[in-house]
Backbone as CSV, one residue per row, in Angstrom:
resi,resn,N_x,N_y,N_z,CA_x,CA_y,CA_z,C_x,C_y,C_z
1,MET,-2.972,-7.078,-18.731,-3.543,-8.013,-18.332,-4.220,-7.417,-16.784
2,SER,-5.452,-7.484,-17.334,-6.183,-7.182,-16.078,-7.144,-7.436,-15.868
3,VAL,-8.105,-7.945,-14.438,-9.269,-8.317,-14.270,-9.961,-7.896,-12.882
4,ASN,-11.263,-7.575,-12.632,-11.889,-7.207,-11.794,-12.392,-7.792,-10.737
5,ILE,-12.039,-8.472,-9.367,-12.331,-9.074,-8.231,-12.915,-8.201,-7.534
6,VAL,-14.476,-8.401,-7.276,-15.745,-7.791,-6.893,-15.711,-8.059,-5.670
7,SER,-15.175,-7.497,-4.391,-15.572,-7.822,-3.036,-17.005,-7.285,-2.416
8,GLU,-17.521,-7.478,-1.527,-18.736,-7.765,-1.181,-18.560,-6.175,-0.934
9,ARG,-19.704,-5.858,-0.943,-20.406,-4.347,-1.251,-20.079,-4.312,0.606
10,ASP,-19.303,-2.768,1.115,-19.596,-2.452,2.352,-20.567,-1.345,2.394
11,PRO,-20.989,-0.886,3.426,-21.742,0.625,3.429,-21.002,1.530,3.218
12,PHE,-19.743,2.000,4.073,-18.917,2.852,3.568,-17.927,3.212,2.911
13,ARG,-17.562,2.069,2.343,-16.944,1.746,1.116,-17.193,0.921,0.386
14,ASN,-17.515,1.626,-0.882,-18.285,1.307,-2.356,-16.983,1.105,-3.263
15,TYR,-16.326,-0.158,-3.601,-15.436,0.064,-4.307,-15.069,-1.799,-4.982
16,SER,-14.302,-2.279,-5.950,-13.990,-3.049,-6.143,-12.032,-3.480,-6.153
17,HIS,-11.936,-4.903,-5.927,-10.307,-4.757,-6.399,-9.921,-4.761,-8.091
18,LEU,-8.962,-4.172,-8.203,-8.626,-4.295,-9.864,-7.034,-5.006,-10.019
19,VAL,-6.738,-6.210,-10.696,-5.665,-6.068,-10.497,-5.085,-5.944,-11.963
20,GLU,-3.996,-6.285,-11.596,-3.413,-5.855,-12.860,-1.784,-6.419,-13.407
21,ILE,-1.484,-7.523,-13.953,-0.237,-8.015,-14.304,0.404,-7.705,-15.317
22,GLU,1.492,-6.964,-14.561,2.912,-6.200,-15.506,3.639,-7.115,-15.790
23,GLU,3.999,-7.901,-16.920,4.526,-8.628,-17.310,6.138,-8.821,-17.757
24,SER,6.953,-7.269,-17.922,7.866,-6.942,-18.118,8.821,-7.365,-16.598
25,SER,7.848,-6.606,-15.361,8.928,-6.732,-14.546,8.169,-7.907,-13.471
26,ARG,7.296,-8.725,-13.920,6.866,-10.076,-13.420,5.733,-9.297,-12.010
27,LEU,5.232,-8.505,-12.052,4.831,-7.815,-11.090,3.225,-8.213,-10.655
28,LEU,2.007,-8.098,-10.136,1.237,-8.011,-10.249,0.565,-7.032,-8.928
29,LYS,-0.487,-6.256,-9.587,-0.321,-4.646,-8.973,-2.301,-4.908,-8.519
30,ILE,-2.413,-4.555,-6.943,-3.454,-4.662,-6.931,-3.874,-3.069,-6.865
31,TYR,-5.320,-2.814,-7.008,-5.731,-1.372,-6.745,-7.339,-1.436,-6.279
32,ARG,-7.858,-0.213,-5.514,-8.988,-0.595,-5.062,-9.545,0.448,-6.185
33,ALA,-10.790,0.151,-6.663,-11.175,0.926,-8.281,-12.667,0.560,-7.467
34,LEU,-12.774,2.553,-7.682,-13.728,3.196,-6.558,-15.139,3.629,-7.691
35,ALA,-16.287,4.006,-7.021,-17.497,4.061,-7.927,-16.999,5.076,-8.484
36,ASP,-16.723,5.573,-7.812,-16.335,7.311,-8.968,-15.463,7.031,-10.132
37,GLY,-14.931,5.985,-10.197,-14.032,5.645,-11.597,-12.277,5.675,-11.307
38,SER,-12.152,6.783,-10.099,-11.104,6.538,-9.512,-10.667,4.884,-9.164
39,LYS,-8.804,5.100,-9.031,-8.647,4.184,-8.175,-7.510,4.210,-7.187
40,ASP,-7.245,3.715,-6.483,-6.275,3.936,-5.148,-4.890,2.893,-5.676
41,PHE,-3.954,2.687,-5.426,-2.920,1.969,-5.602,-2.815,1.331,-3.741
42,LEU,-2.728,0.163,-3.948,-2.950,-0.784,-2.763,-1.718,-1.580,-2.427
43,THR,-1.261,-2.363,-3.113,0.027,-2.869,-2.942,0.759,-4.196,-4.214
44,GLN,1.327,-4.779,-4.364,2.456,-4.996,-5.542,2.680,-5.927,-5.103
45,LEU,2.924,-7.689,-5.652,3.631,-8.324,-5.251,4.364,-8.998,-6.663
46,ALA,5.501,-9.977,-6.175,6.158,-9.993,-7.200,5.753,-11.807,-7.495
47,LEU,5.622,-11.700,-9.111,4.926,-13.445,-9.421,5.912,-14.566,-8.752
48,PRO,5.522,-15.987,-8.195,6.316,-16.437,-8.417,7.550,-17.063,-9.414
49,PRO,8.414,-17.714,-9.314,9.342,-18.022,-10.061,8.834,-19.249,-10.885
50,THR,7.962,-20.037,-10.693,7.082,-21.449,-10.781,5.728,-21.615,-11.189
51,ALA,4.850,-22.198,-11.542,3.760,-22.367,-11.395,3.251,-23.319,-11.201
52,ASP,4.091,-24.341,-10.456,4.252,-25.674,-9.588,3.452,-24.853,-8.306
53,THR,2.335,-25.342,-8.182,1.785,-25.162,-7.034,1.506,-25.864,-5.796
54,SER,3.182,-26.522,-6.071,3.278,-27.577,-4.644,4.590,-27.122,-4.457
55,ALA,5.126,-25.704,-5.151,6.382,-25.042,-4.868,6.430,-24.305,-3.298
56,PRO,7.051,-23.930,-2.503,6.768,-23.301,-1.508,6.741,-21.489,-1.699
57,GLU,7.381,-21.448,-2.807,7.609,-20.013,-3.306,5.966,-19.691,-3.721
58,TYR,5.387,-20.645,-4.575,4.047,-20.292,-5.028,2.872,-20.470,-3.842
59,ALA,3.377,-21.504,-2.707,2.163,-21.188,-1.724,2.547,-19.736,-0.831
60,GLU,3.781,-19.259,-1.038,3.808,-17.621,-0.158,3.422,-16.961,-1.002
61,PHE,2.957,-16.700,-2.181,2.639,-15.856,-2.685,0.968,-16.325,-2.888
62,ALA,0.577,-17.281,-2.452,-0.779,-17.131,-2.829,-1.268,-16.937,-1.341
63,ARG,-0.701,-17.027,-0.203,-0.814,-16.547,0.942,-1.011,-14.795,0.890
64,ARG,0.110,-14.313,1.003,0.285,-12.916,0.840,-1.033,-12.309,0.480
65,LEU,-1.107,-12.941,-1.274,-2.554,-12.659,-1.834,-3.849,-12.206,-1.289
66,ALA,-3.587,-13.460,-0.405,-5.377,-13.809,0.192,-5.303,-12.551,1.026
67,GLU,-3.923,-12.241,1.790,-3.624,-11.344,2.910,-4.303,-10.347,2.577
68,CYS,-3.882,-9.823,1.423,-3.885,-8.370,0.804,-5.660,-7.988,0.722
69,PHE,-6.335,-9.054,0.681,-7.952,-9.021,-0.001,-8.284,-8.927,1.207
70,LEU,-7.881,-10.218,2.451,-8.515,-10.239,3.848,-8.898,-8.478,4.547
71,PHE,-7.121,-8.255,4.585,-6.838,-6.852,5.490,-7.616,-6.098,4.739
72,ASP,-8.053,-6.061,3.374,-8.333,-4.242,2.632,-9.885,-4.548,2.778
73,SER,-10.293,-5.759,3.202,-11.825,-6.136,3.157,-12.389,-5.970,3.932
74,PRO,-13.348,-4.883,5.151,-13.628,-5.140,6.039,-15.078,-5.917,6.267
75,ALA,-15.860,-6.737,5.168,-16.867,-7.584,5.005,-16.261,-8.831,5.173
76,ALA,-14.994,-9.074,4.542,-14.736,-10.599,4.449,-13.924,-10.647,6.156
77,ARG,-12.962,-9.482,6.586,-12.968,-9.265,7.992,-14.349,-9.899,8.927
78,ARG,-14.727,-9.106,9.199,-16.785,-9.639,9.782,-17.093,-11.237,9.630
79,VAL,-16.917,-11.177,8.393,-17.318,-12.607,8.343,-16.448,-13.745,8.917
80,LEU,-15.162,-13.842,8.696,-14.096,-14.082,9.217,-13.952,-14.430,10.939
81,ASP,-14.656,-13.434,11.450,-14.728,-13.158,12.887,-15.883,-13.648,13.316
82,ALA,-16.723,-13.835,12.420,-18.215,-14.229,12.888,-18.525,-13.799,13.604
83,SER,-18.957,-12.589,13.997,-19.741,-11.590,14.860,-19.561,-10.186,14.103
84,PRO,-20.631,-9.739,14.710,-21.267,-7.872,13.707,-20.591,-7.057,14.252
85,LEU,-19.495,-6.243,13.690,-18.789,-5.339,14.280,-19.241,-4.048,13.743
86,GLN,-19.098,-3.100,14.601,-19.331,-1.785,14.044,-18.335,-0.515,14.455
87,GLU,-18.043,0.282,13.013,-17.303,0.860,12.926,-17.348,2.072,13.283
88,THR,-16.152,2.610,14.249,-16.261,3.718,14.522,-16.680,5.063,13.856
89,GLU,-17.211,5.937,14.064,-17.475,7.146,12.907,-16.290,7.925,12.453
90,THR,-15.433,7.510,12.710,-13.796,8.083,12.067,-13.573,7.361,10.997
91,CYS,-13.844,5.854,11.165,-13.129,5.392,10.401,-14.475,5.172,9.247
92,LYS,-15.833,6.134,9.286,-16.439,5.630,8.322,-16.134,6.728,7.066
93,MET,-15.198,7.731,7.527,-15.152,8.512,6.779,-14.420,8.395,5.606
94,PRO,-14.287,8.620,4.314,-13.666,7.664,3.615,-12.330,8.411,3.452
95,SER,-11.095,7.551,2.902,-9.646,8.064,3.263,-9.549,9.557,1.996
96,ASN,-8.625,10.332,2.618,-8.156,11.373,1.923,-7.081,11.457,2.518
97,GLN,-6.245,11.515,1.320,-4.893,11.626,1.055,-4.730,13.186,1.467
98,ASP,-5.171,13.775,1.281,-4.766,15.361,1.566,-5.547,15.711,2.602
99,THR,-5.960,14.754,3.515,-6.146,15.639,5.357,-5.770,14.139,5.648
100,CYS,-5.193,13.311,5.433,-4.531,12.469,6.146,-3.534,13.255,7.242
101,ASP,-3.610,12.390,8.328,-3.014,12.932,9.856,-1.840,12.492,10.023
102,THR,-1.103,13.208,9.431,0.625,12.718,9.338,1.399,12.677,9.983
103,ILE,1.468,11.789,10.594,2.646,11.585,12.147,4.212,11.863,11.793
104,ALA,4.503,11.535,10.774,6.042,11.212,10.369,6.356,11.416,8.983
105,SER,7.117,12.301,8.445,7.509,12.620,7.088,8.820,12.710,6.782
106,ARG,9.477,12.628,5.238,10.476,12.690,4.742,10.793,13.138,3.704
107,ARG,11.126,13.917,2.643,11.573,14.520,1.767,12.572,14.184,1.067
108,PHE,12.257,13.677,-0.499,13.944,13.220,-0.652,13.668,14.035,-2.088
109,ARG,14.822,14.269,-3.257,15.214,14.318,-4.368,15.413,13.399,-4.892
110,ALA,14.422,13.567,-6.347,14.599,12.229,-6.884,14.949,11.987,-8.598
111,ARG,15.456,11.602,-8.989,15.891,11.697,-10.610,15.163,10.215,-11.460
112,ALA,14.232,10.036,-12.076,13.804,9.066,-12.694,15.221,8.565,-13.936
113,ALA,13.988,7.483,-14.318,14.846,6.376,-14.990,15.592,7.097,-16.291
114,ASP,14.651,8.040,-16.640,14.586,8.806,-17.988,15.525,10.553,-17.661
115,GLY,15.698,10.480,-16.450,16.637,11.774,-16.304,15.720,12.986,-15.212
116,LYS,13.922,12.708,-15.553,13.639,13.396,-15.011,13.833,14.019,-13.307
117,GLU,14.144,15.152,-12.792,14.138,15.543,-11.385,12.630,15.915,-10.961
118,PHE,12.449,15.891,-9.680,11.616,15.967,-8.695,11.700,15.619,-7.664
119,GLU,10.560,16.034,-6.621,10.547,15.619,-4.952,9.754,14.728,-4.901
120,ILE,9.774,13.779,-4.079,9.072,12.816,-3.366,8.920,13.353,-1.806
121,GLU,8.001,13.232,-1.529,7.563,13.552,-0.054,6.442,12.225,0.865
122,LEU,7.325,11.498,1.458,7.093,10.396,2.104,6.231,10.524,3.554
123,GLY,5.151,10.170,3.542,4.143,10.345,5.030,3.309,9.179,5.572
124,VAL,3.815,8.978,6.367,2.567,7.952,6.883,2.083,8.375,8.212
125,GLY,0.807,8.188,8.383,-0.372,8.663,8.882,-0.676,8.073,10.461
126,ARG,-1.517,9.037,11.364,-2.239,8.030,12.158,-2.910,7.181,12.274
127,PRO,-2.460,5.815,12.874,-3.289,4.464,12.904,-4.636,4.941,12.809
128,ILE,-6.588,4.835,12.514,-7.257,4.918,13.482,-8.348,3.750,13.156
129,LYS,-8.546,3.665,14.352,-9.277,2.601,14.872,-10.855,2.483,14.102
130,CYS,-10.956,1.334,12.917,-12.442,0.899,12.768,-13.246,0.079,13.357
131,THR,-12.655,-1.368,14.294,-13.153,-1.708,15.063,-11.987,-2.906,15.590
132,ASP,-12.165,-3.628,16.484,-11.338,-3.659,17.723,-10.714,-4.649,16.889
133,VAL,-10.639,-5.284,15.703,-9.794,-6.173,14.900,-9.427,-5.470,13.257
134,ASP,-9.980,-4.124,13.507,-9.787,-3.789,11.552,-9.088,-1.918,12.285
135,TRP,-8.143,-2.248,11.659,-7.201,-0.525,11.974,-7.017,-0.248,10.733
136,ARG,-6.846,0.847,10.360,-6.450,1.670,8.939,-5.486,2.707,8.994
137,CYS,-4.067,3.220,8.422,-2.994,3.765,8.449,-3.204,5.000,7.062
138,GLY,-3.184,5.426,6.740,-2.653,5.982,6.070,-1.020,6.613,5.499
139,VAL,-0.994,6.222,4.238,0.364,6.562,3.279,0.708,6.802,2.320
140,THR,1.480,7.949,2.152,1.112,8.941,0.709,2.932,9.207,0.306
141,LEU,3.203,8.822,-0.820,4.802,9.081,-1.416,4.070,10.295,-2.868
142,LYS,3.888,11.564,-2.049,3.419,12.598,-3.185,4.592,12.702,-4.016
143,GLY,4.581,13.071,-5.242,5.112,13.259,-6.128,5.817,11.745,-6.911
144,LEU,5.630,10.914,-6.636,5.567,9.629,-7.218,4.157,8.928,-7.455
145,TYR,3.609,9.050,-6.635,1.366,8.306,-6.695,0.684,9.224,-6.406
146,ASN,-0.096,9.949,-7.285,-1.573,10.727,-6.800,-2.124,10.526,-5.553
147,ARG,-2.098,8.591,-5.385,-3.275,8.743,-4.540,-2.705,7.021,-4.141
148,LEU,-2.329,6.437,-2.998,-2.503,5.388,-2.021,-3.262,4.782,-1.101
149,ALA,-3.967,3.425,-1.382,-4.981,3.303,-0.486,-4.273,2.953,0.883
150,ASP,-5.272,3.350,1.635,-4.216,3.102,3.455,-4.102,1.323,3.420
151,ALA,-3.397,1.395,4.470,-3.072,0.102,4.840,-4.029,-0.783,5.906
152,ARG,-3.935,-1.794,5.987,-5.187,-2.106,7.122,-4.470,-3.259,7.839
153,GLY,-5.087,-3.449,8.795,-4.219,-4.329,10.123,-5.257,-4.861,11.293
154,GLY,-4.821,-5.464,11.436,-5.704,-6.138,13.031,-5.597,-5.851,14.205
155,ASP,-4.542,-4.774,14.193,-3.914,-3.524,15.365,-3.358,-2.440,14.497
156,SER,-3.254,-1.243,15.714,-2.692,-0.091,15.184,-1.528,-0.356,14.664
157,TRP,-0.587,-1.501,15.632,0.911,-1.927,15.426,0.991,-2.306,13.909
158,GLN,-0.026,-3.341,13.707,0.154,-4.022,12.200,-0.174,-3.165,11.415
159,ALA,-1.216,-2.020,11.144,-1.314,-1.039,10.712,-0.195,-0.056,9.942
160,LEU,0.422,0.312,11.435,1.789,0.811,10.940,2.283,0.902,10.245
161,MET,2.995,-0.933,10.600,4.349,-1.382,9.780,3.962,-1.975,8.550
162,LEU,2.505,-1.754,8.217,2.393,-2.331,6.596,2.133,-0.699,5.671
163,ALA,1.886,0.090,6.512,1.861,1.389,5.851,2.915,1.558,5.384
164,GLN,4.362,1.532,6.567,5.570,1.591,5.885,6.344,0.571,5.150
165,GLY,5.662,-0.491,4.913,6.242,-1.599,4.127,6.115,-1.198,3.170
166,LEU,4.312,-0.654,2.566,4.366,-0.472,1.413,4.798,0.911,1.072
167,ALA,5.194,1.571,1.346,6.102,2.960,0.925,7.391,2.431,0.702
168,GLN,8.077,1.513,1.957,9.409,1.004,1.619,9.013,-0.097,0.102
169,GLN,8.386,-0.800,-0.133,8.547,-1.444,-1.484,8.468,-0.845,-2.606
170,LEU,7.724,0.574,-2.516,7.339,1.491,-4.019,8.601,2.445,-4.139
171,LEU,8.895,2.507,-2.941,10.406,2.975,-3.398,11.420,2.266,-3.306
172,THR,11.718,1.690,-2.748,12.646,0.803,-4.192,12.512,-0.406,-5.205
173,ALA,10.878,-0.166,-5.570,10.885,-0.734,-6.939,11.155,0.544,-8.114
174,PHE,10.898,1.862,-7.402,11.610,3.051,-7.820,12.913,3.350,-8.429
175,VAL,13.889,2.636,-7.111,14.855,2.593,-7.412,15.548,1.242,-8.560
176,GLU,14.764,0.519,-7.951,15.326,-1.075,-8.867,14.792,-0.976,-10.903
177,ASP,13.587,0.134,-10.842,13.541,0.572,-12.529,14.416,1.606,-12.543
178,GLY,15.604,1.994,-12.039,16.369,2.842,-12.392,16.353,4.387,-12.317
179,GLY,15.526,4.852,-10.843,15.323,6.100,-10.079,16.401,5.972,-9.390
180,GLU,16.448,7.159,-8.849,17.642,7.683,-7.824,17.049,8.392,-6.909
181,LEU,16.866,8.134,-5.825,16.807,8.876,-4.461,18.110,9.989,-3.880
182,MET,17.778,11.158,-3.506,19.181,12.177,-2.843,18.391,12.498,-1.506
183,ASP,19.494,12.801,-0.749,19.195,14.067,0.520,18.419,15.163,0.217
184,MET,17.656,15.405,0.764,17.320,16.958,0.632,18.509,18.187,0.827
185,GLU,18.604,17.710,1.657,20.147,18.584,2.159,21.616,18.910,1.584
186,ASP,21.932,17.280,1.843,23.466,17.622,1.214,23.504,16.394,-0.276
187,GLY,22.531,16.597,-0.774,21.982,15.604,-2.318,22.916,14.317,-2.378
188,LEU,23.137,13.794,-0.966,23.932,12.617,-1.607,22.668,11.344,-1.687
189,ALA,23.300,10.025,-2.165,22.456,8.917,-2.302,21.795,8.712,-1.372
190,VAL,20.468,7.999,-1.268,19.860,7.262,0.027,19.310,6.010,-0.652
191,LYS,19.802,5.444,0.478,19.569,3.758,0.765,18.278,3.527,1.068
192,VAL,17.168,3.071,0.100,15.892,2.831,1.223,15.950,1.945,2.226
193,GLU,16.894,0.656,1.920,16.659,-0.204,3.415,16.767,0.804,4.783
194,ASN,17.963,1.516,4.230,18.650,2.571,5.834,17.672,3.389,5.970
195,VAL,16.795,4.047,5.421,15.671,5.222,5.496,14.374,4.207,6.842
196,PHE,14.278,2.640,6.117,13.046,2.478,6.738,13.817,1.495,8.452
197,SER,14.635,1.211,8.096,15.541,0.350,9.107,16.224,1.265,10.483
198,ARG,16.988,2.604,10.018,17.421,3.017,10.897,17.378,4.960,10.952
199,GLY,16.621,5.163,9.609,16.202,6.835,9.798,17.036,7.212,8.982
200,THR,18.271,6.920,8.461,18.968,7.659,7.967,18.746,7.382,6.221
201,HIS,19.903,8.039,5.758,20.239,7.283,4.362,21.956,7.206,3.733
């Protein structure tokens, strides 16, 4: 099941948002649908356990879903700020995972649920200032995802934290789906939470 949510067109980013519902795992996945027909994965959210709109879980889900679209839409941010914002020349350039200015990375050995073994390279880029209230930060999971959309936040710190949060969320989902992560050097099992809380395995 999928539905297109068309954002207000931005002069530098011509894309819509594509929402997919994965019924078996109860996940809502959000992509950027680009003009060339390709799509970048943005994030995913667990569906609330109830359809009761008065439930706290439903309200939290709705809040997080709205934030995903607002943070990712430069047009929406300009409207909410109620003032004209000029993007920096650097931020006008399209996001390119192959030229991401990576500032930190980690490689893992991985084994998928079907037994296939491969390598995953996690990378987080340098936050880029788009406007005074809009920053973006590249994140990559090479070997697991071909392309991921940049994380966007209100300042450099938030953009960096959201990029790391997306990587943690996707690696956690990989493990929960039956995958395994192992250290490149000693082959020991890697706990995703340790990677992001202490930098160890």
